[in-house]
N, C-alpha and C positions, 0 to 999 in steps of 0.2 A: 505494500498501499504506499504511494507514493505522499509524499507532507508537500505538492504543490501547493501555492495558495487559489483559495479558490475566487469564482467570480466574485461571490458575496463581498467575503473579505477584502478585496482590493479594492470593492465599492463602498464599504465601511470607512477604510483607511481613506479614500480620495474626500471623503462626507467630513472626515474630523480632520484634515487638513486644511480644506477649503473653510472652516468653521475656526480659522485658526484665532479669531480676534475674540472668543470665548474664552480662550484658554492664557492670554495673554492680554493684560489690563493697558490703559495706557497712562504714566504717569506725567503731571507738569510742576512745574517746578514756578512757584508763584514769587511776585516780591517778598521781600523778607527770608528769602533763604526757606521756603516753606515747600515741602513735598506734599502731593496728593496724588490719590487716584479715585476720590470720588467725585469729581466733576463732569459736568457733561461738558462737550464741548464749547457751545456756546457760553457754559458759565465760566469757562477758563479762559474765554478771549475777553469779556466782561471785564473780569479781574487781572488782566493784563500778564497769565500765568502761560508759560510756552513748553511744548511737549519736550519729554526728554529721552532724547535718543542715543543708541549707540551702545548702551551694554547693559547689565541688569543694575536695579535700583532697588537696596533693602529700605525700609522704611521701618525705623524703631522708636515710637513715641514712649516717652516715660513722664513718670508723676514729677512733678517741683515739689522739690522737700517744701513742707510745710514747718514753721518753727512751732519747736516744742512748745506746748502748752503747758501755762503755769496756773497752779489751782490758784482760785480767786482769794484775793486781799493777799498776796504775796507780792515780795518785791524781789527785783533780780538782784542777783547775787552782786556785789561790788566787783567791779572789774579789776582785776590783777594789777599790779602797780606798772604805770607806763613803761616801754620800753627804755624812755630817755632818765627815767628815774635813777637815785641811787640808795644802794642799799644803807641799815645804818650802820654807822662805823662801829658798833660794839658786834653787831651779827656778824660783819666781814672780819674782825678779829679773833673772833671766836670760828668761824670757817677756816681761815688759814692757818690758825693754832692747829685745827682739828687733819686740817693738810698736811702741815708739817710733821705732826705725830703719825698720822699712817704712813709717809714718805719715811721714817726715820726708821720704823718698824720694819717696813720692805728694803730698805738701804741694810739692816742687820742682817734679817735673812739673807739676802743674795749676797752679805760678804762673808758668812759661815758655810753658806754654799761653796763658796768658792775657794775658801779654805781647805775644805772636805775634797774638792777636785783635785786642787793643786797639792797635796796631800799625797791623793790614791796617784796622779799622773807621775810624782816622785822624780822632777825633772825629763820627763821622756822616757823612764824606763821603770814602768811600773811592776809591781811583780805577777808571775804570770801565774794563772789559775789552773786549777785543775781541768778544766774543760778547754782548754786550750791548749791544747797538744796540736794541732795545725798550728805552725806560726802565724797564715794570714789573720785567722782567728783575734790571736794577741796584737798585730799591724793593726789590724779594724777597729781593736777596742782603744788603742793608743790614739786613732786618729781622732775616733769619737771622742775622747777626752779631752783633745785641744779645741776641737769645734766646740764643745760645752764651755770650756774655759775661755774661747774668746766671748762667746753669747754672754755669758756670767759679766763677764768685763763691760761689755759695749749696754747692759742691762744695769749695773753700779754706775757707768759715764753718766745712763741717762736720767737716773734718780737724781743722782747728784746736780745734775743740770737743773730740772725741776726744783729742788730744794732753794737752788741758789736764786730762782727766779720768782719765790715766795719773799714778802716780806721778810724783815728780821721779827723773832721772836721777841715780845716785850717781856724786859725784865719782871 
């Protein structure tokens, strides 16, 4: 049994293609960059709309956000301080002293970690471990220690730089 198109199926396809206007709607671009497909040609002409041609157009309408409703009798919360306003000097001193304390604690931790790494590094000749029978493993660990020491030194330098930027601690 062959699957050749029958005359009735070809006729139905021709009818569908001929009535293509029902498959695609005309989209109009109206003044104010407003797109619509709900106008008749006469309405579009009266409003000064033009037909959009040459591609598919997707129109997605969104709802405009509504301002949050407040319960009756309440006032709006006071706005935060304007961008140009200054912070209370006592509050700023407290912030600076907190930042200094945190940075100094971090500096101590990093210096302790650096001292431990340098001790393990042992001037480029750390003690070999039992799992380092392969000499390449030993060399890899030495290289990793060197890299960690360099990172710690860079971290310490940056922490000291941050400390130098802070105002001097009050007596």
